[in-house]
N, C-alpha and C positions, 0 to 999 in steps of 0.2 A: 698838691691841690689845695685851694683855699676853702675852708669849711666854717660855716656859722651854724651853731646849734642855738636856736632862738631862746633867749632868757637863761642861757648858761654862759659862763665866762668864756669869752672868745678873744684870742690873741689879735693884735692889730693887723689889718690887711691894708697894704698900701693902696690908696685910691678909693677906699671904701669906708663910709661912715655908718656906724651902727648904733642904734638905741633900741629900746624895748619894742617899739611899734613901727619903726621905719628903718629900712636899709637903703643907703644911697651910694651908687657908683658915681663918683665925682666926675665933672666935666673933663674931657680930654684924656680920660683914663683908658688904657688898653691893657686888659688882663689876659696874659698869655695862658695862665692856668684857669681851669674851670672853677667857678664859684658855686659851692654846694651849700644850700640853705635847708635846714631840717626843722620841722615842727614835730615834736614828739609828745603824744598824749596831751594835746591842747595847751602846750606851753604858752600859746596865745591863739586866739581864733580870729584876730584882726591884724593884718600886716600890710604895709605899703612898701613897694620896692620902686625906687626911682633910679633911672639911668639918665644922667645929665648929658648935655650937648656934647657931641663928638666922641662919646665913649663907645668902646667895643668890648663885649663880654659874652661869655657862655655861662648860663646859670642852670644848675640842676636844683629844682625845688621839690622837696619830698615831705609828704605828710604821713607819719606813722601814728595811727590812733588805735590803741587796743582797748580803750575804755568801753564800758557796757551801757553808756547813756548816749542820747542823741547828740551829734555834733552839728555845729553851724559855723562854717568858716567863711571869712570874707577877705579875699586877697586882691590887692590892686597893684598893677604894673604900669608905671608911666615911663614911656620912652620918648625922650625929648629930641630936639632937632639934630638930624644927621647922625643918629646912633645906629649901631648894628648889634642886635641882640638875638641870641639863640636861647630859648627858654624851654627847658624840659620839665614838665610837671608830672609828678607821680603821686597818686592818691591811693592809699591803702588804709581804709577805714573798716575796722573789724565789726562794728555794730551797724549803725545806720546814721545818715546825716545828710546835710545840705551843704554844698560847696558853691560859693559865688566867687567867680574870678572876673575881674574887670580890667581890661587893657585899654590904654589911651596912647595912640601913636601920633606923633607930631611931625612937622615938616621933614621930608626926606629920611624918615626913620625906617629901618628895616627890622621886622620881627619875624622870627621863625618860632612858632609855638608848637611844641610836641607834647601831647598828653597821653598818659597811661592811667586808665581808671580800672582798678582791679579790686574794688571794695565789695562788701557784702550787700548792703542796700544803700544806694547813693543817688541823689539828684544833683548833678553838676551843671551849673549854668555859667557858660563862658560867653561874656559880652565884650566885644572888641570894637572900639570906635576909631576910625581913621579920621583924625582931626586936622591934619596938616597936608598941604599940597605935596604930592610925591611920596606919601606914606605907602609902604609896601608890607603886606601881611601874608604869611603862609602858615596854614594850620594843618597838622596831621595828628590824629588821635586814634587810639585803640581802646576798646571797652570789651572786657571779657567777663561773662557770667556763666556759672555752672550751678549744679545742685538746685537750690531755690534762690540764688542771687537775683536781685532786681536792680537794674541800673538805668537811669535816664540821663542822657547827655543832650543839652541844648547849646548849640553854638550859634551866636547871632553876631554878624559883622555888618557894621553900618558905615557908609561912606558919607562923611560930613564935609569933604573937601574935594576939589577937582583933581584929576590925574592921579588917582589913588588905585591901588591894585590889591585884591584879596582873593585868596584861593584856599579852600578847605577840602581835606580828604579824611573822612571819618569811617573807621572800620569797626564793626561790632561782631563779636563771636559769642555764640550761646550753645551750651551743651547741657545735658541733664534736663532739669526743668528751669533752667536759667532764662531770664528775660532781659532784653536790651531794647531800649527805645532811643533812636537817634533823630534829633530834630536839627536841621540845618537851615539857617535863614541868612540870605544875602540881600542887603538893602542899599540902594543907591538913591540918595535924596535929589530933589529937583535942583538943577543948576550945577551938579557935580560932573561936568563934561569930561570926557576922556578917561573915565574910570572903568574898571573891569572887576567883575565878580563871578567866581566860578566855584562849584562845589560838586563833590562826589561822595555819596553815601553807599556803603556796601555792608551787607549782613551775611554772615556765614553760619549756618545751622548744622550741628553735628548730631542731633537727636530729634526724634519725632515729637517730644514734649517741650522742646525749647521754643522760644518765641523771640522774634526780632521785628520791630517796626521801624521803618525809615520814612522821614517826612522832609523832603527837600522843598524849600520855599524861596522864591525870588520876588522881591518887591522893588520895582524899577519905576522911578518917577522922572526919567530923563531919557532923551532920544540918543544923544551922542555918546553911547556907552557900549561895552561888550559884556555879555553875561551868558551863562549856561549852567545846566546842572544834569546830573545823572544819578540814578539810584537803582540798586539791585539787591535782592534777598534770595538766598537759595542754599542748597546743600553743595558740598564739594562735587565737582564734575566727576561722574562715574568713570569716564574714559581716562582721566588723569590718575584717579585712584587705582583703577585696574592696571594701568601701566606700571605704577610703582610696586604694586603687589606682585605683578608678574616677574619683577626683578628680585623677589624674595623678601620684601618687607611685609610684616604683619599689617593688618588693616589699620590698627590704632597708630602704629608708627608712621604709616603712610599719610594718615590724616594730619598728624602733627607736623610732618615735613612740609606739607602743602600750606598749612596755616602759618607756620613760621616764615614761609616765603613772603607772606603778606606783612607780617609783623617785623621782619628783620630791619627795614629802614628806620623804624622807631627804636628798636632795641639797640641797634648799633650806635646810637647817639649817646648811650649811657656809658661814660668812661670811668665811672666809679665802680670798681669790681664788685664790692659788697652789695651795692644797690642793684646792679645788674643781675647778680646771682639771686638776690631776693625776688626781684620781679619775674625772672625767668622761672623760678621754682613755683611761684603761684600760678603763672600762666600754664606751666606744664601740668600742674595738678588739675586745672580746670578744663583743659582740652584733651 
């Protein structure tokens, strides 16, 4: 696996250019191994990642922040023409902070953005612009709050070019007195014919004091498009829970099994064993 720990000495990686504030996957590069990028305790709060023309890469981007002061991260991902990028974002901020993620997708680029937000108190703003014809964007996120965790996730996808496709699925889970707020916005500008925008927001509550708000929004300024949204918030279905308990599982374990069924498509994308173990440990503690 290729690994970059930002602002620490990093060995050379073929096809990747690295400096203090920018990481570039060079044009025509195909990385067979996952590229792991880590920010530890604000080694930097501003970073740009460029994936140049015709490059193919899978990136795991992890923030580990144990500092006790407020964080403010600004991350930019540029995917240029005819690229194929799978981008897994993991945010673990111990105190509180604001995370701004900006994505720019150009002609015929394909982005799969997968986000795991398991911080204490965090406002995460994910703004994704489809700037080139044929750009394709798929977003899947999980946000987990417990105790008195408070997390807000805003995902905003805007179509600036025709024949573009965007789809988001955001899942929030709250237990204890945890709070999750999910805002999903899909926007198609005038003249962006042949574009598609879809979104699904789902909240799962496991205690009476937990709170989840979901706000799906579509802004459509063109007729020749396809769009749709769905949003649900509720507790785990009693029939499913009863079925598992009738097979001998304690209630807590039955709840975890059901919840992990929703989370597994995201967790299975983490092929760094240590990162996956860390994320699963935090989620397990919270649910």
